[in-house]
C-alpha positions in Angstrom: 245.9 65.7 203.1 242.4 66.3 201.9 243.7 67.6 198.6 245.9 64.5 198.1 242.9 62.2 198.7 240.7 64.2 196.3 243.5 64.1 193.7 243.9 60.3 194.0 240.1 59.7 193.9 239.8 62.0 190.8 242.5 60.0 189.1 240.9 56.7 189.9 237.6 58.0 188.6 239.2 59.1 185.3 241.0 55.8 184.9 237.7 53.9 185.5 235.8 56.0 182.9 238.6 55.5 180.3 238.7 51.7 181.0 235.0 51.3 180.6 235.0 53.4 177.4 237.6 51.1 175.8 236.0 47.9 177.1 232.8 48.8 175.4 234.5 49.0 172.0 234.6 45.2 171.6 236.5 43.4 169.0 236.5 44.9 165.5 236.7 41.5 163.9 239.2 42.8 161.3 241.8 40.3 160.1 245.0 42.1 159.4 247.3 40.4 156.8 249.5 41.3 153.9 250.9 39.4 150.9 253.4 36.7 152.0 252.1 36.4 155.6 251.6 32.9 157.0 248.0 32.3 158.1 245.8 29.5 159.1 242.5 28.9 157.2 239.6 26.5 157.3 240.6 23.2 155.7 237.1 22.5 154.2 238.2 24.0 150.9 235.9 25.4 148.2 232.3 26.0 149.2 233.0 26.4 153.0 231.1 29.4 154.4 232.7 29.6 157.9 235.4 31.9 156.6 237.7 31.1 159.5 241.1 32.8 159.5 243.8 32.9 162.2 247.4 33.7 163.0 247.8 30.3 164.8 246.9 26.7 164.1 243.8 25.2 165.7 240.3 24.2 164.8 237.9 26.4 162.7 234.3 27.1 163.6 233.1 24.2 161.5 235.3 21.9 163.6 237.9 21.1 160.9 241.6 21.6 161.5 243.0 25.0 160.3 245.5 24.6 157.5 248.7 26.6 157.2 249.0 28.7 154.0 250.4 31.9 152.7 248.6 35.1 151.7 248.7 35.6 148.0 247.0 39.1 148.1 244.6 41.2 150.1 242.1 43.3 148.2 238.5 44.3 148.1 238.0 43.2 151.8 239.2 39.7 151.1 242.4 37.7 151.8 243.4 35.4 149.0 245.3 32.2 149.6 246.0 28.8 147.9 244.6 25.6 149.3 245.0 22.2 147.5 246.2 24.0 144.3 243.2 26.4 144.1 243.1 30.1 145.0 240.4 30.7 147.6 239.4 33.7 149.6 237.7 34.7 152.8 236.5 38.0 154.1 238.9 40.1 156.2 235.9 41.3 158.3 234.6 38.6 160.6 231.1 38.4 162.1 232.8 36.6 165.1 236.3 37.1 166.6 238.3 35.5 169.4 236.9 36.3 172.8 240.3 36.3 174.6 240.4 40.0 175.0 243.5 42.3 175.2 246.8 40.6 174.6 245.5 37.7 172.6 247.5 37.1 169.5 245.7 34.3 167.8 243.9 36.8 165.4 241.0 34.4 164.8 237.9 35.6 163.0 235.0 33.7 161.5 231.7 34.2 159.8 230.1 31.6 162.1 230.3 31.1 165.9 232.6 28.5 167.4 236.0 28.2 169.1 239.1 30.3 168.1 242.6 29.0 167.7 243.3 29.4 171.4 240.2 27.3 172.3 238.1 30.2 173.6 234.6 31.0 172.4 234.3 33.4 169.4 232.2 36.4 170.3 229.9 38.3 168.0 231.6 41.4 166.6 229.8 44.6 167.7 228.3 46.6 164.8 230.0 49.8 163.9 228.1 52.9 165.0 
């Protein structure tokens, strides 16, 4: 009986340590896309510096509606897309990412704080060590 209790407690301890290790990783803020993917981008157009990108519609960090578009290409750390007849780009690495946690599929990133596509607060991306 004592061995069973010790085994269960040991397993619980290991699970807790693993969970805490992964929880501390935080969001990477990396926007994954490939040519032809449908994405949602800030509707401000040229000159906007919020760089909001998402996999779902919503509002960007500068409070404009996200606009549906298609990825033209992804290269040199940027995703390129066409908006109002002009090819624009935004960084694939966000300074902020959706704060929903595991299981969230909105894929929102931004260069500025605000709300993500699923109306949650964006959180600052942890610096890589």
